N, C-alpha and C positions, 0 to 999 in steps of 0.2 A: 110551607113555611120551614125554614132551617133555623135550628137553634144556634145561638151564638155561644161559644165556649167562654166560660168565665176565667180569665187568666189567673185571678187571685184566689179562686176558691177550690181548695184541696181538702180532702178528708182522709186520714189514715184509718183503716178499719181497726177498732179496738176490740178487745175481749169482749165487752158488754155489747157490742154490735153482732155477735156471732153466736151460733148454736153450738151444741156440744162437739160437733165435728169440725168446728173452725170456719165454716161457711157463714157468711153474712146472712143473717135472719131476714125473710121476706118482709117482715113488719118494718125494719129499719128503713128501708128504701122509701116509704111514704114520707117520713121526716126528711130525708135527705132532698127528696124532689122538691117539696114544699120550700126548703131553705135555698135551694138553688133559685127557684122562681123569685122568691122574695128578695134574695140578695141582688138579683138582676134589676128589679124595681128599685131598690135601694140605691144602687150604684149610680142610677139616673135621677136621683132626688125625688122619686115619685113612689117611695115604699112606705113601709109602716111608720117611719119616723115623720114624714111630711103628712101622711093621713092622721096620725095621732094629734098633730098640732091643729088639725082642722076638725077634731072631734069625731073621726071616722076610723072604723076598724075593718079588717078584711077577715071573712070566715070562709073556710073550704066548704063548698056545696057539693063538689063531686071530684073524685079522684079515681084515674083509671091507669093501672100500671101493667105493662108487658114486660114479663121477666125474659131476658135473652141470654145472660150469661152470669156466672157467680163471681162474687169477690171473696177473698179469703182474709183471714186474720193477718194484719199488718200491710195489706195491699193499700196503694194509693188510689183513690177515687177522685176525679174531677167531674165537674158538671157544666151543662150547657142549657140554656133556656131562651125562649122567644115567646111572644104574644100572637095568639090567633084571632082573637075577638075582643073588642071593647064596646060594652053597652053602657046604658045609663046608669045601671048599678051593679054591673057584673064585669068580670075580666075572664077570659079563658086563656090559658097558657099552655105551652108544652115544655117538657124538661126531659133531659137525658142524663144519665150518669155513665161514666166511662172508667175502666181499670186502666192505669197507666202501666204498660209493659216495661221491661227492662231495656228494650231498644228505643223507648220513647213513644212507641205507638200507643193507640188507644183501642180498647175492646169495649163496645157498647153493652152495658149491664142492663139497663132498663130504658123503656120509652114511656113517657107518661103525659097524660092530659090532665090539667088542674083547672076547675072552675072556682072562682072566689066570687063572694057578694060583699057589697059594702053596707055596713050597718053603723048605726048611731052608737058611739062609745058609752053614751049615758043610757040609753033605753034598749039596745040590742036590735032595734027595729030597722028594716031596710031603709037606706037613704041613697039618694043619687051620689055617684063619685063626684067630688069637686071638680070643676071645669078645668082647673089648673093642672091637676093631676091626670085627668082623663085626656087632655091634650098631649102630655108627655107620653102616655101609654100608647095612644094612637100614633105618635111620632116613632115609637119603638116598633110598632107593628108594621108601619111603612117600611122600615129598614130591613125587615126579615126577608 
């Protein structure tokens, strides 16, 4: 599966993202990876906004990140994401973050796998992903 670069998603590394040496702290990548995957779903009308209207939320059940290169204070980071698996109450996606180089090239910073489960917004208990959302997710997976 190949991740699709999100053309409108960019993040400039801020001071709060870095450790004392100016390198992006490893913990920040978890939030950025989740954001990239959720923004991909949102862009196709099958993200948190659509799910919220149906009384469903997504929770992260597993996150694996492979760190490949650093990003520093003021670097521009772009993201890419794709869907690997859609189940009755789960979604597994992949995401990657890239540092934008001065020449316009991209250096891969992290490769990640994220598993999400659908839960009832009112009870927090697992619920099936609504069919309308699941079909969009499966369509995104087919285009990967």
